[in-house]
C-alpha positions as CSV (number, residue, x, y, z in Angstrom):
1,M,126.2,191.8,264.9
2,S,126.8,191.7,268.5
3,N,125.8,187.9,268.3
4,R,128.0,186.9,265.3
5,R,130.8,188.5,266.9
6,T,130.5,186.1,270.1
7,K,130.1,183.2,267.8
8,L,132.9,184.4,265.9
9,A,135.4,184.9,269.1
10,A,134.4,181.8,270.6
11,A,135.4,179.8,267.7
12,A,138.5,181.4,267.9
13,L,139.2,180.6,271.1
14,G,138.3,177.2,270.6
15,A,140.4,176.9,267.5
16,L,143.0,178.3,269.5
17,A,143.1,175.8,272.6
18,L,142.9,173.0,270.0
19,A,146.3,174.3,268.6
20,C,147.4,174.8,272.0
21,T,146.5,171.0,272.8
22,L,147.9,169.8,269.3
23,I,151.1,171.6,270.0
24,G,151.3,169.9,273.6
25,C,150.4,166.4,272.6
26,N,153.4,167.0,270.1
27,A,155.8,168.1,272.7
28,G,155.0,165.3,274.7
29,V,155.8,162.7,271.5
30,N,158.6,164.3,269.6
31,G,160.0,166.8,272.4
32,P,161.7,167.0,275.9
33,A,160.0,164.9,278.4
34,A,157.5,166.2,281.3
35,N,160.1,167.2,283.7
36,D,162.1,169.6,281.4
37,A,161.7,172.8,282.4
38,P,158.0,173.3,281.8
39,V,157.8,177.0,283.4
40,A,160.7,178.1,280.7
41,N,158.7,176.6,277.9
42,A,155.4,178.1,279.2
43,R,156.8,181.5,279.3
44,V,158.2,181.1,275.7
45,N,154.8,180.0,274.5
46,A,153.5,182.8,276.2
47,E,155.2,185.4,274.4
48,A,154.7,183.9,271.0
49,Q,151.0,184.7,271.2
50,P,150.0,187.2,268.6
51,E,148.6,190.6,270.3
52,T,144.7,190.8,270.2
53,P,143.9,192.9,267.0
54,A,142.4,196.1,267.2
55,A,138.2,196.1,267.3
56,V,136.7,196.8,264.1
57,H,134.3,199.5,264.1
58,P,131.1,197.5,263.2
59,F,130.0,200.3,260.3
60,A,133.2,200.9,258.9
61,E,132.9,198.5,256.3
62,W,129.1,199.9,254.9
63,T,130.6,204.1,255.2
64,A,134.4,202.8,253.3
65,H,132.0,200.3,250.8
66,S,132.4,201.5,247.0
67,P,129.8,200.3,245.0
68,L,131.9,201.8,242.1
69,K,135.0,200.0,242.8
70,A,132.5,196.5,243.2
71,S,131.4,196.9,239.9
72,M,134.7,197.7,238.2
73,R,136.3,194.9,239.8
74,S,133.4,192.6,239.2
75,M,133.6,193.4,235.2
76,W,137.5,192.8,235.6
77,I,136.4,189.4,236.7
78,D,134.0,188.8,233.9
79,C,136.6,189.7,231.0
80,G,138.7,187.5,232.8
81,L,136.0,184.4,232.7
82,I,135.1,185.3,229.3
83,I,138.5,184.4,228.2
84,G,138.8,181.1,230.0
85,N,135.7,180.5,228.4
86,S,136.1,181.0,224.9
87,Y,140.0,181.2,223.6
88,H,139.9,177.5,224.1
89,P,137.0,175.9,222.4
90,E,137.1,172.9,222.9
91,I,137.3,172.9,226.6
92,A,135.1,176.0,226.9
93,D,131.8,176.1,229.4
94,L,129.6,178.3,227.3
95,S,126.9,178.8,230.0
96,I,129.5,180.1,231.9
97,L,130.5,182.5,229.0
98,Q,126.6,183.5,228.4
99,D,126.3,184.3,232.3
100,V,129.4,186.7,232.6
101,A,129.0,188.4,229.2
102,E,125.2,189.4,230.4
103,D,126.7,190.1,233.4
104,L,129.0,192.7,232.2
105,A,126.5,194.1,229.4
106,R,123.9,194.5,232.7
107,R,126.7,196.7,234.1
108,A,128.1,198.9,231.3
109,G,124.3,199.4,230.4
110,R,123.5,200.8,233.8
111,F,126.4,203.3,233.5
112,A,125.4,204.2,229.9
113,S,121.6,204.8,231.1
114,Y,122.9,207.7,233.6
115,W,125.0,208.9,230.6
116,E,122.1,208.7,228.1
117,T,119.7,210.5,230.3
118,I,122.2,213.4,231.0
119,R,123.1,213.7,227.3
120,D,119.4,213.7,225.8
121,A,118.0,216.1,228.8
122,N,120.9,218.8,228.2
123,R,120.2,218.4,224.4
124,D,116.3,219.0,225.0
125,S,117.5,221.8,227.3
126,A,119.5,223.4,224.2
127,T,116.9,223.0,221.8
128,A,114.4,224.8,224.4
129,I,116.5,227.7,224.9
130,R,116.8,228.2,221.5
131,E,113.0,227.7,220.7
132,G,112.8,230.4,223.8
133,D,110.9,228.1,226.3
134,W,113.1,229.0,229.4
135,S,110.3,227.0,231.7
136,L,111.3,223.5,229.5
137,A,114.8,224.2,229.5
138,A,115.2,224.4,233.2
139,E,113.3,221.6,233.8
140,K,115.3,219.4,231.4
141,N,118.8,221.1,233.1
142,L,117.2,220.0,236.7
143,E,116.8,216.1,234.7
144,A,120.2,216.2,233.9
145,H,121.4,217.2,237.4
146,R,119.2,214.9,239.0
147,A,120.7,212.2,236.7
148,C,124.1,213.0,238.1
149,G,122.8,212.8,241.5
150,A,120.9,209.2,241.2
151,C,124.7,208.2,239.7
152,H,126.2,209.5,242.8
153,Y,123.6,207.6,245.1
154,E,123.9,204.5,243.4
155,Y,127.7,204.4,243.4
156,W,129.5,206.6,245.6
157,P,130.7,205.1,249.0
158,W,128.4,206.9,251.9
159,Q,131.4,208.2,253.1
160,G,132.0,210.5,250.5
161,R,128.9,211.8,251.4
162,A,130.0,213.0,254.9
163,F,129.0,209.7,256.8
164,T,131.3,208.3,259.2
165,P,131.4,205.0,261.1
166,D,129.7,206.6,264.4
167,T,127.2,208.8,262.3
168,L,125.4,205.0,261.5
169,K,126.2,203.9,265.3
170,G,124.6,206.6,266.4
171,W,121.2,205.8,264.5
172,H,121.5,202.2,265.4
173,D,121.7,202.8,269.2
174,S,119.2,205.6,269.5
175,Q,117.2,204.5,266.9
176,D,116.5,207.7,265.6
177,V,117.9,209.8,262.7
178,F,117.2,213.0,264.6
179,G,119.8,212.3,267.2
180,D,123.3,213.8,268.1
181,E,125.1,211.3,266.3
182,P,128.5,212.9,264.6
183,W,128.7,213.5,261.1
184,G,132.1,214.2,258.9
185,E,133.3,216.2,256.0
186,M,132.6,215.1,252.6
187,A,135.5,212.7,251.2
188,P,135.4,211.6,247.9
189,T,137.7,208.9,247.0
190,A,137.7,208.7,243.1
191,P,140.7,209.2,241.4
192,A,142.0,212.9,240.8
193,P,141.2,212.9,237.3
194,V,137.9,211.7,237.8
195,R,137.0,214.1,240.6
196,A,138.2,216.9,238.1
197,S,135.8,215.6,235.4
198,M,133.4,215.5,237.9
199,Q,133.5,219.0,239.1
200,K,133.8,220.4,235.3
201,L,130.3,219.0,234.5
202,A,129.1,220.3,238.0
203,G,130.5,223.8,237.0
204,L,128.4,223.5,233.8
205,M,125.2,222.4,234.6
206,L,125.3,224.8,237.7
207,G,126.6,227.5,234.9
208,A,123.3,226.6,232.5
209,E,120.7,226.5,235.0
210,A,122.0,230.3,236.6
211,A,122.3,231.3,232.6
212,I,119.0,230.4,231.7
213,A,117.2,231.5,234.6
214,E,118.8,234.8,233.4
215,R,117.4,234.3,229.8
216,N,121.1,234.7,228.7
217,E,120.7,232.5,225.3
218,A,124.8,232.7,224.0
219,E,125.8,231.3,227.8
220,S,123.4,229.1,228.1
221,L,124.0,227.6,224.9
222,R,127.8,227.9,225.6
223,L,127.5,225.5,228.5
224,T,125.1,222.9,227.3
225,G,127.4,222.7,224.4
226,G,130.5,221.9,227.2
227,L,128.1,219.3,228.5
228,H,127.4,217.9,225.4
229,K,130.6,216.2,224.4
230,P,131.7,214.6,227.5
231,S,128.4,212.7,228.4
232,E,128.4,211.5,224.5
233,T,131.9,210.5,224.9
234,Q,130.9,208.3,227.9
235,L,127.7,207.1,226.7
236,E,129.4,206.2,223.1
237,I,132.3,204.0,225.3
238,W,129.4,202.2,227.8
239,R,127.0,201.6,225.3
240,G,129.7,200.4,223.2
241,I,130.7,197.8,225.7
242,E,127.1,196.7,226.3
243,R,127.1,195.9,222.6
244,R,129.8,194.2,222.4
245,A,129.3,191.8,225.5
246,L,126.0,191.4,224.3
247,S,127.4,190.1,220.9
248,I,129.8,187.3,223.2
249,A,126.3,186.4,225.2
250,R,125.0,185.6,221.6
251,L,127.7,183.9,220.5
252,A,128.1,181.6,223.4
253,R,124.1,180.7,222.7
254,E,125.1,179.7,219.3
255,G,128.2,177.5,220.1
256,K,130.5,179.8,218.5
257,P,133.3,180.5,221.3
258,E,135.7,181.2,218.6
259,E,134.5,184.1,217.2
260,V,134.8,185.8,221.2
261,G,138.2,187.2,220.5
262,E,137.3,190.3,218.4
263,Q,134.3,191.6,220.3
264,Y,136.5,191.0,223.5
265,R,139.4,192.8,222.0
266,A,137.3,195.8,221.4
267,I,136.0,195.6,225.0
268,A,139.8,195.8,226.3
269,Q,140.4,198.5,223.7
270,A,137.5,200.7,225.3
271,C,138.7,199.8,228.9
272,N,142.0,200.8,228.6
273,A,141.7,204.1,226.8
274,C,139.3,205.2,229.2
275,H,141.3,204.5,232.2
276,A,144.3,206.2,230.3
277,E,142.8,209.3,230.9
278,T,140.9,208.7,234.2
279,S,142.5,206.4,236.2
280,D,145.2,207.4,238.8
281,G,147.3,204.0,238.8
282,R,144.7,202.2,240.8
283,G,142.6,200.7,238.3
284,L,143.7,197.6,236.7
285,N,142.9,197.0,232.7
286,P,141.1,194.1,231.8
287,L,143.3,190.9,231.1
288,P,144.9,190.6,227.7
289,W,143.8,188.4,224.8
290,P,146.0,185.8,224.5
291,G,148.9,186.2,222.2
292,K,147.8,189.7,221.6
């Protein structure tokens, strides 16, 4: 990284030197003669130079990067490209249409897979509770909990797990993860409604774990029942987007871009409805289908 920064700095200085040279040439041709107050001109040019920007921590981007936000932004762009390569069939690029629709389907399917695991494992836990198989109930509850953790590892920024830029710098500099590198506090960055929803789900899951350990059937079923609805809702949203996106990819392969609008509007409606409940104003709804 230091070599890269050095090269960038050298390039910046080279560009600055070239700019100064060009300014000097232009002044000689179009400006005052060389003997007209060169010292004053030098002082003005020096004062006009911007301040040197503060150094950026080499690991700041690492800890702040949000895979969830990056995936959401990619899906937003996918939606725009779907419109751009189907609304006017006579000029649509069907290869691009197929590619971006399949990308949207993959991303939606990835979210759906986590929710499907959570829903199914939680449902199996409830079934085991009714059958009196408390060992299996605990195992399935743990499976649901681990699916949540797997999703967090894939989509949370590292600062959400108490990493700081200096934590990673400490690892890098010492070539050791058991040093005295500093750690921060967990810093969740999701919108407040999403954080509240995650906290509620965690409470239901941990509560079910405790109730299962106590073999409290009524409480265990109440808590697993509370977890079923939100997981089922999220699964339906993401599977629906996935199916619609795959339909658009199929229409691209079949050369039918004029039929994309119905599928796209359904995707946008699902996204908009979810954002209305989960966003705090930061998210972007998919671009509207033209004229609708």
